[in-house]
Steps between C-alpha positions, in 0.01 A plus 500: 500500500847637435735351240745394772229292673395341169860404424559362851177297485584358157849406624343309793268320258788415266708364789213273613340396168766565236458709187124456459278693261287804571160354416255779569379799685365843436552860598268793448570872516342562838608183684874437545663158512439361848576129491726254324426133548586159358216286371470135407345360181157506666532876554538468878742719690784298654740782595533717707179365655335166448140587593359179353766261633601385152874573494691207355192323364513644147768618260602865532358717223669835556499847649181705513485876555202672664 
């Protein structure tokens, strides 16, 4: 993922959720950053997808990089 895409994604997150913390993630040498998501306090993704249908049910925890 290019820096410009990371910055644009983080700006979208900030506009929607405010100035939330970066709470986790990992990168390794042979696998580049591929996803940035917002998780709730239960560790469930709520943005950009809500695969478990939990958005709005729990407090937002922060941004997670994968």
